[in-house]
C-alpha positions in Angstrom: 2.1 -24.1 -3.6 0.3 -21.6 -1.3 -1.5 -18.6 -2.6 1.1 -16.3 -1.1 3.8 -18.3 -2.9 2.0 -18.0 -6.2 1.6 -14.2 -5.6 5.3 -13.9 -4.9 6.0 -15.8 -8.1 3.9 -13.5 -10.1 5.6 -10.4 -8.5 9.0 -11.8 -9.3 8.1 -12.5 -12.9 6.5 -9.0 -13.3 9.6 -7.3 -11.8 12.0 -9.2 -14.1 9.8 -8.5 -17.1 9.7 -4.8 -16.2 13.5 -4.7 -15.8 13.9 -6.4 -19.2 11.7 -3.7 -20.8 13.6 -0.9 -19.1 17.0 -2.1 -20.2 15.8 -2.9 -23.7 14.4 0.6 -24.0 17.6 2.2 -22.6 19.8 0.1 -24.9 17.9 0.9 -28.0 17.6 4.6 -27.1 21.3 5.0 -26.4 22.7 2.8 -29.2 20.4 3.9 -32.1 19.1 7.3 -31.1 22.0 9.0 -29.3 20.9 12.5 -30.3 17.4 11.9 -28.8 19.2 10.7 -25.6 21.3 13.9 -25.5 18.2 16.0 -26.2 16.3 14.3 -23.3 19.1 14.3 -20.7 21.3 17.2 -21.8 19.5 19.5 -24.1 22.7 19.6 -26.1 24.2 18.3 -29.3 25.4 14.7 -29.3 29.2 15.0 -28.9 30.8 11.9 -27.4 34.3 11.4 -28.8 35.1 8.8 -26.2 32.0 6.8 -26.9 30.8 6.8 -23.3 27.1 6.6 -24.3 27.6 3.5 -26.5 29.7 2.0 -23.7 26.9 2.6 -21.2 24.4 1.1 -23.7 26.5 -2.0 -24.0 26.3 -2.3 -20.2 22.5 -2.0 -20.3 22.5 -4.7 -23.0 24.5 -7.0 -20.7 21.9 -6.3 -17.9 19.2 -7.0 -20.4 20.7 -10.4 -21.4 21.1 -11.4 -17.7 17.6 -10.4 -16.9 16.1 -12.3 -19.9 18.0 -15.4 -18.8 16.7 -14.9 -15.3 13.2 -14.4 -16.5 13.3 -17.7 -18.3 15.2 -19.8 -15.7 14.5 -18.4 -12.2 11.8 -20.9 -11.3 14.2 -23.8 -11.8 17.4 -22.0 -10.7 16.4 -19.4 -8.1 19.9 -18.2 -7.8 19.3 -16.1 -10.9 17.4 -13.8 -8.7 20.6 -13.1 -6.8 22.5 -12.4 -10.1 19.8 -9.8 -11.1 20.0 -8.3 -7.6 23.7 -7.9 -8.1 23.2 -6.2 -11.4 20.7 -3.8 -10.0 22.9 -3.0 -7.0 25.8 -2.1 -9.3 23.7 0.8 -10.5 22.8 2.4 -7.1 25.2 5.4 -7.5 25.8 5.8 -11.2 22.9 8.0 -12.2 23.2 10.3 -9.2 26.9 10.8 -10.1 25.9 11.4 -13.7 23.3 14.0 -12.9 25.5 15.8 -10.4 28.6 15.9 -12.7 27.2 16.4 -16.2 27.7 19.9 -17.6 24.3 20.2 -19.2 21.3 18.6 -17.6 17.6 18.9 -18.5 14.6 19.0 -16.2 13.9 15.4 -17.3 17.4 14.3 -16.1 17.0 16.1 -12.8 13.6 14.5 -12.3 14.4 11.0 -13.2 18.1 10.2 -12.5 18.2 10.8 -8.7 15.3 8.3 -8.3 17.0 5.4 -10.1 19.6 4.7 -7.5 17.1 4.2 -4.7 14.9 2.1 -7.0 17.8 -0.1 -8.0 18.7 -0.6 -4.3 15.0 -1.5 -3.5 14.8 -3.9 -6.4 18.1 -5.6 -5.4 17.1 -5.9 -1.8 13.6 -7.2 -2.7 15.1 -9.8 -5.1 17.4 -11.1 -2.4 14.5 -11.3 0.0 12.4 -13.1 -2.6 15.2 -15.6 -3.2 15.5 -16.3 0.5 11.8 -16.8 0.8 11.8 -19.2 -2.2 14.9 -21.0 -0.9 13.2 -21.5 2.5 10.0 -22.7 1.0 11.8 -25.3 -1.2 14.3 -26.4 1.4 17.3 -24.9 -0.5 18.1 -23.3 -3.8 
């Protein structure tokens, strides 16, 4: 394996580990500390009769599980990079819609949420390119 291939492998692993940590944090925060979530993003009391915050946390938990599996298996089954890319790409518009439509939004929400869509697009695109590079280097997936 060339030095550039090893460097790519380290970057892939680092990105997957970072995404695991992000979604673990989001899941725990939203499931177990919903008032703290509402304080940070809305500056308002936690009122969620339709349980949309736990529903969202369940989605992040699904992302977390997929990314943990990918982190463990991607070297043997590089197609897991494409699965994670798909997960990230599903989130390109959600936070922008959230910050634009929520009734009460804090400075923290206004500063962080619009950035997440472009970051997810970048991560998805990068993982697809990394998968292509790995597939070409190994003669397939």
